[in-house]
C-alpha positions as a printed Julia matrix, in Angstrom:
402×3 Matrix{Float64}:
 -16.92  -48.41  -29.33
 -17.75  -44.83  -28.4
 -16.52  -41.85  -30.41
 -15.48  -38.27  -29.69
 -14.43  -35.59  -32.17
 -12.4   -32.76  -30.61
 -12.47  -29.88  -33.08
 -10.23  -26.82  -32.71
 -11.96  -24.34  -35.0
  -9.59  -22.71  -37.49
  -6.57  -24.36  -35.82
  -4.72  -25.08  -39.09
  -2.57  -22.3   -40.54
   0.39  -21.52  -42.77
   4.04  -20.77  -41.89
   4.34  -17.52  -39.91
   7.5   -15.43  -40.14
   7.31  -14.31  -36.5
   7.21  -17.98  -35.47
  10.41  -18.77  -37.34
   8.61  -20.0   -40.43
   6.54  -22.49  -38.45
   2.79  -22.76  -38.28
   1.12  -22.13  -34.91
   0.51  -25.89  -34.65
   4.23  -26.52  -35.16
   5.23  -23.77  -32.74
   2.81  -24.82  -30.0
   3.77  -27.3   -27.29
   1.22  -30.07  -27.79
   2.41  -33.22  -26.02
  -1.01  -34.88  -26.02
  -1.84  -34.29  -29.67
   1.68  -35.42  -30.6
   1.18  -38.52  -28.44
  -2.08  -39.31  -30.24
  -0.27  -38.87  -33.55
   2.42  -41.37  -32.48
  -0.1   -43.88  -31.14
  -2.71  -43.41  -33.85
  -3.05  -42.59  -37.51
  -3.01  -39.26  -39.31
  -4.27  -37.86  -42.58
  -5.54  -34.82  -44.44
  -9.16  -33.92  -45.08
 -10.72  -31.58  -47.63
 -13.7   -30.12  -45.77
 -14.78  -27.51  -48.34
 -16.18  -28.9   -51.6
 -15.44  -27.07  -54.84
 -17.68  -24.08  -55.34
 -18.39  -23.49  -51.65
 -17.12  -20.68  -49.46
 -14.76  -21.98  -46.73
 -17.04  -21.13  -43.84
 -17.37  -22.99  -40.56
 -20.9   -23.97  -41.53
 -19.65  -25.81  -44.63
 -16.6   -27.34  -42.96
 -18.35  -28.61  -39.83
 -21.21  -30.13  -41.82
 -18.59  -31.94  -43.9
 -16.69  -33.18  -40.84
 -19.95  -34.7   -39.57
 -20.46  -36.51  -42.86
 -23.07  -34.38  -44.6
 -23.17  -33.65  -48.33
 -23.39  -29.85  -48.16
 -24.61  -29.6   -51.73
 -27.73  -31.45  -50.62
 -28.37  -30.07  -47.12
 -26.87  -26.59  -46.8
 -29.39  -23.77  -46.49
 -27.3   -20.96  -45.04
 -25.72  -20.28  -41.7
 -28.67  -18.36  -40.34
 -31.04  -21.31  -40.6
 -28.62  -23.49  -38.62
 -28.15  -20.89  -35.91
 -31.91  -20.39  -35.7
 -32.28  -24.04  -34.65
 -29.87  -23.5   -31.76
 -31.68  -20.32  -30.7
 -35.09  -21.97  -30.79
 -36.29  -19.66  -33.56
 -38.69  -21.39  -35.94
 -38.31  -20.76  -39.68
 -41.55  -20.7   -41.62
 -42.01  -22.07  -45.1
 -42.06  -18.52  -46.48
 -39.11  -17.2   -44.44
 -35.42  -16.69  -45.11
 -32.94  -16.66  -42.23
 -29.55  -14.92  -42.2
 -26.64  -14.42  -39.83
 -26.71  -10.81  -38.62
 -23.38   -9.59  -37.24
 -22.86   -6.46  -35.2
 -19.71   -5.0   -36.75
 -17.52   -1.94  -36.42
 -17.21    0.44  -39.37
 -14.54    3.14  -39.18
 -13.97    5.8   -41.85
 -16.27    3.92  -44.19
 -14.31    0.67  -43.88
 -15.09   -2.56  -42.03
 -12.73   -2.4   -39.06
 -13.71   -5.78  -37.64
 -16.45   -8.39  -37.87
 -17.19   -8.51  -34.13
 -17.54   -4.89  -32.9
 -14.49   -5.53  -30.76
 -16.01   -8.78  -29.44
 -18.87   -6.89  -27.89
 -20.23   -8.64  -24.76
 -23.57  -10.35  -25.01
 -25.45   -8.05  -22.63
 -24.56   -4.96  -24.63
 -25.25   -6.7   -27.93
 -28.68   -7.87  -26.79
 -29.6    -4.32  -25.88
 -28.66   -3.15  -29.37
 -30.5    -5.97  -31.13
 -33.61   -5.27  -29.05
 -33.33   -1.62  -30.06
 -33.04   -2.55  -33.74
 -36.04   -4.85  -33.5
 -38.06   -1.96  -32.09
 -36.87    0.5   -34.74
 -36.48   -1.72  -37.83
 -38.53   -4.83  -37.05
 -41.84   -5.34  -38.82
 -44.29   -8.01  -39.9
 -41.71   -8.89  -42.54
 -38.34   -8.39  -40.8
 -37.33   -9.73  -37.39
 -34.1    -9.49  -35.36
 -33.22  -12.16  -32.78
 -30.39  -11.83  -30.22
 -27.62  -14.4   -30.03
 -24.2   -14.34  -28.37
 -21.67  -11.5   -28.56
 -21.63  -10.2   -32.15
 -23.51  -13.2   -33.64
 -27.25  -12.63  -34.18
 -30.08  -13.68  -36.47
 -32.44  -11.95  -38.86
 -35.47  -13.39  -40.65
 -37.15  -11.96  -43.74
 -40.59  -13.13  -44.81
 -40.64  -13.61  -48.57
 -36.89  -13.14  -48.88
 -35.09  -14.5   -51.92
 -31.79  -16.23  -51.07
 -30.31  -15.61  -54.53
 -28.19  -12.74  -53.21
 -24.42  -12.45  -52.9
 -23.44  -11.6   -49.34
 -19.87  -11.17  -48.09
 -18.94  -12.52  -44.64
 -17.49   -9.54  -42.76
 -14.61  -11.57  -41.32
 -13.37  -12.04  -44.9
 -12.95   -8.36  -45.67
 -11.49   -6.36  -42.77
 -10.24   -2.99  -44.0
 -12.51   -3.03  -47.06
 -14.89   -0.11  -47.78
 -18.25   -1.49  -46.7
 -19.99   -0.05  -49.76
 -17.81   -2.23  -51.99
 -19.1    -5.46  -50.43
 -22.77   -4.8   -49.85
 -25.48   -7.24  -50.91
 -25.82   -7.96  -54.65
 -28.72   -9.72  -56.38
 -27.83  -12.82  -58.36
 -31.15  -12.88  -60.22
 -33.72  -10.29  -61.25
 -36.15  -11.85  -58.77
 -33.73  -11.16  -55.9
 -33.28   -7.43  -56.57
 -35.98   -6.45  -54.11
 -34.45   -8.58  -51.34
 -30.97   -7.15  -51.95
 -32.35   -3.62  -51.86
 -34.14   -4.31  -48.58
 -31.03   -5.74  -46.92
 -28.83   -2.84  -48.01
 -31.42   -0.36  -46.81
 -31.45   -2.05  -43.39
 -27.64   -1.82  -43.19
 -27.72    1.92  -43.91
 -30.57    2.56  -41.49
 -28.82    0.58  -38.76
 -25.73    2.75  -39.07
 -27.77    5.88  -38.49
 -29.62    4.38  -35.54
 -26.64    2.76  -33.83
 -24.29    5.73  -34.09
 -25.86    7.59  -31.19
 -27.04    4.7   -29.04
 -25.93    4.96  -25.38
 -24.19    1.57  -25.55
 -21.97    2.79  -28.38
 -21.36    6.2   -26.84
 -20.16    4.41  -23.71
 -17.98    2.01  -25.68
 -16.31    4.86  -27.57
 -15.71    6.75  -24.32
 -14.01    3.64  -22.94
 -11.79    3.32  -26.01
 -13.67    0.29  -27.39
 -14.94   -0.32  -30.9
 -18.59    0.63  -31.33
 -21.14   -1.78  -32.79
 -22.21    0.78  -35.35
 -23.58   -1.38  -38.16
 -25.35   -4.66  -38.81
 -24.09   -6.98  -41.52
 -26.21   -9.79  -42.94
 -24.84  -12.85  -44.73
 -25.35  -16.58  -45.45
 -29.06  -16.56  -46.34
 -31.16  -19.7   -46.57
 -34.39  -21.5   -45.85
 -35.17  -24.31  -43.39
 -32.8   -27.25  -44.14
 -33.7   -30.92  -44.48
 -31.07  -33.14  -42.84
 -30.89  -36.72  -41.67
 -29.84  -37.24  -38.07
 -26.58  -39.04  -37.32
 -28.68  -41.91  -36.01
 -30.34  -42.16  -39.44
 -27.05  -41.76  -41.32
 -24.7   -43.85  -39.2
 -26.77  -45.71  -36.64
 -25.31  -43.68  -33.77
 -27.52  -44.42  -30.79
 -27.13  -41.19  -28.83
 -24.96  -38.14  -29.19
 -24.01  -34.79  -27.69
 -22.65  -31.51  -29.04
 -20.7   -29.12  -26.81
 -19.98  -25.65  -28.18
 -20.24  -21.96  -27.33
 -21.29  -21.14  -30.89
 -24.91  -21.09  -32.07
 -23.91  -22.33  -35.52
 -22.45  -25.55  -34.14
 -25.33  -26.01  -31.72
 -27.75  -25.59  -34.61
 -25.95  -28.2   -36.69
 -26.24  -30.42  -33.64
 -30.01  -29.89  -33.46
 -30.49  -31.02  -37.06
 -28.01  -33.88  -36.53
 -30.11  -35.14  -33.62
 -27.49  -34.36  -30.97
 -28.21  -33.15  -27.45
 -26.82  -29.69  -26.76
 -24.82  -29.33  -23.54
 -24.17  -25.77  -22.33
 -21.03  -25.23  -20.26
 -20.78  -22.31  -17.86
 -17.97  -19.97  -18.87
 -17.84  -21.16  -22.49
 -17.18  -17.95  -24.41
 -15.96  -18.94  -27.87
 -12.74  -17.0   -27.16
  -9.3   -17.79  -25.71
 -10.69  -17.37  -22.18
 -13.28  -20.11  -22.65
 -13.77  -22.75  -19.98
 -11.61  -25.52  -21.44
 -11.73  -27.59  -18.26
 -15.52  -27.33  -18.06
 -15.89  -28.4   -21.67
 -13.55  -31.35  -21.2
 -15.41  -32.45  -18.06
 -18.74  -32.15  -19.87
 -17.4   -34.22  -22.76
 -16.17  -36.97  -20.42
 -19.49  -37.03  -18.59
 -21.37  -37.15  -21.9
 -19.25  -40.08  -23.11
 -20.23  -42.07  -20.04
 -23.88  -42.01  -21.12
 -23.73  -41.39  -24.88
 -22.21  -43.04  -27.92
 -20.88  -39.93  -29.68
 -19.61  -36.49  -28.62
 -18.76  -33.53  -30.83
 -16.63  -31.12  -28.77
 -16.12  -27.82  -30.58
 -13.73  -25.11  -29.32
 -13.71  -21.8   -31.19
 -10.72  -19.96  -29.7
  -8.07  -20.61  -32.37
 -10.35  -19.36  -35.13
 -10.87  -16.02  -33.39
  -7.1   -15.67  -32.88
  -6.6   -16.32  -36.58
  -9.17  -13.68  -37.52
  -7.3   -11.21  -35.32
  -4.02  -12.1   -37.02
  -2.47  -12.83  -33.61
  -0.09  -15.74  -34.1
   1.14  -15.75  -30.49
  -2.42  -15.9   -29.21
  -3.19  -18.69  -31.66
  -0.25  -20.69  -30.36
  -1.55  -20.2   -26.84
  -5.08  -21.32  -27.74
  -3.69  -24.5   -29.33
  -1.63  -25.21  -26.22
  -4.72  -24.66  -24.07
  -6.7   -27.06  -26.25
  -3.99  -29.68  -25.86
  -3.33  -29.39  -22.12
  -6.8   -28.47  -20.88
  -9.09  -30.5   -23.17
  -7.33  -33.17  -25.25
  -5.1   -34.24  -22.36
  -7.77  -34.7   -19.68
 -10.08  -36.49  -22.11
  -7.37  -38.88  -23.31
  -6.1   -39.61  -19.8
  -9.62  -40.44  -18.61
 -11.05  -42.5   -21.48
  -7.85  -44.5   -22.04
  -8.52  -46.12  -18.64
 -12.06  -47.23  -19.48
 -13.02  -50.82  -20.19
 -15.23  -49.71  -23.08
 -12.97  -48.38  -25.85
 -13.31  -44.78  -27.04
 -12.12  -43.55  -30.44
 -10.73  -40.0   -30.44
 -10.37  -37.73  -33.47
  -8.65  -34.33  -33.28
  -8.86  -31.87  -36.15
  -9.79  -28.33  -37.18
 -12.64  -27.6   -39.54
 -10.66  -25.31  -41.88
  -7.47  -23.24  -41.77
  -7.65  -19.63  -40.56
  -4.19  -18.3   -41.5
  -3.06  -15.41  -39.33
  -1.59  -13.5   -42.26
  -4.92  -13.61  -44.11
  -7.21  -13.21  -41.08
  -9.82  -15.35  -42.8
 -10.6   -18.95  -43.76
  -9.11  -20.89  -46.66
 -10.28  -24.08  -48.35
  -7.02  -26.01  -47.99
  -7.06  -29.54  -46.57
  -6.74  -29.85  -42.79
  -4.71  -32.36  -40.71
  -6.43  -34.93  -38.5
  -5.54  -37.64  -35.99
  -7.54  -40.75  -35.16
  -6.73  -42.97  -32.17
  -8.41  -45.82  -30.37
  -7.1   -48.75  -28.31
  -5.48  -51.29  -30.6
  -5.1   -49.07  -33.67
  -1.96  -49.74  -35.71
   0.26  -46.61  -35.69
   1.41  -45.23  -39.02
   4.8   -43.85  -37.99
   3.82  -40.16  -37.79
   5.48  -38.62  -34.73
   3.83  -35.19  -34.33
   0.59  -33.43  -35.19
   0.78  -30.57  -37.64
  -0.17  -29.58  -41.19
   2.93  -31.14  -42.75
   3.47  -34.31  -40.71
  -0.15  -35.4   -41.28
   0.48  -35.5   -45.04
   2.58  -38.61  -44.43
  -0.17  -40.31  -42.41
  -1.61  -43.71  -43.12
  -5.13  -42.39  -43.65
  -4.05  -40.5   -46.76
  -6.06  -37.59  -48.1
  -9.82  -37.8   -47.66
 -12.66  -35.7   -49.03
 -16.07  -34.84  -47.72
 -17.91  -37.55  -45.84
 -15.02  -40.03  -46.18
 -13.66  -38.94  -42.79
 -16.87  -39.58  -40.86
 -17.52  -42.79  -42.79
 -14.1   -44.02  -41.71
 -14.21  -42.75  -38.13
 -17.56  -44.15  -37.0
 -16.76  -47.56  -38.46
 -13.84  -47.9   -36.07
């Protein structure tokens, strides 16, 4: 049996007043996910172990069956793998966001979702002005970039900027957790301050302000770590061949360490305007030649971070009609059975605009599975599912054995 996980990042939520007290999943029209719920089995999954921040890096590693306490070495090191940036034995990697600061407060974590071409120009400029034999900046996609520090100490407390919109940036700057990490924390904070001076007058930002857009007027580093040591999914589960499809470097990087082939899809943006049809077609094609596909779609998470419940509903409906539907309709006709799982990695409640560590709902279906009586897919119906409540690697252990 072949397997595909369709993951709607941040899709789970909490009841929203403007949606009549329903969650976006409940409010969305999702005939295909509801059909899979009726035909398959549902459950809840805790993707964030105690003591870990509810980031996508933690949650997606857990969904794929990894023990994050053993393998996690920061988001930056995972994204570096996707970007083809090697991490030396003496180097620390970090995510480096381009953010917008307004009146001393973090306005947003994405500099208004700055386009990649503008962002690359700014990162190149920062590398020229701030880069050194010790510090390096590497361009990624949109606001998501990478920084490496030779001799950096990862024992520093860093706040993800998407967790603290509206907060004075000085209140959430880098803090050392040990005496040995004081020098690293001081260096990172100095780079943040210097970036703000340099970026303020850059032509890209002057043009963005003139056009009424948020400037990318600060960098923000977080999730530090060293090069991780991970088993591949072949080594863990005996999966012969696998593919990851995502617009996000983090997920692609997890795929690299998991031994999955990365498939790039034209028009995949990580936002609500992503190429759903292209991703679905790529997933179907990959299933024809591979044993396992991890299809990741980011759009709902970004809508949650923006606090836009109506947009989040729309992204969920797009996921259902333009990805889940075409994949189910195609593979259900194949002679070789395909198991489908649909789930988010973590909730991103619109009223909080950030992630939480609450359990997420999932569906599993394959030809011949015994239904459990659940009729729809949402955060509340799945609690009655026959799979019960799982933790950590229990989901992947169960799914790949089907």
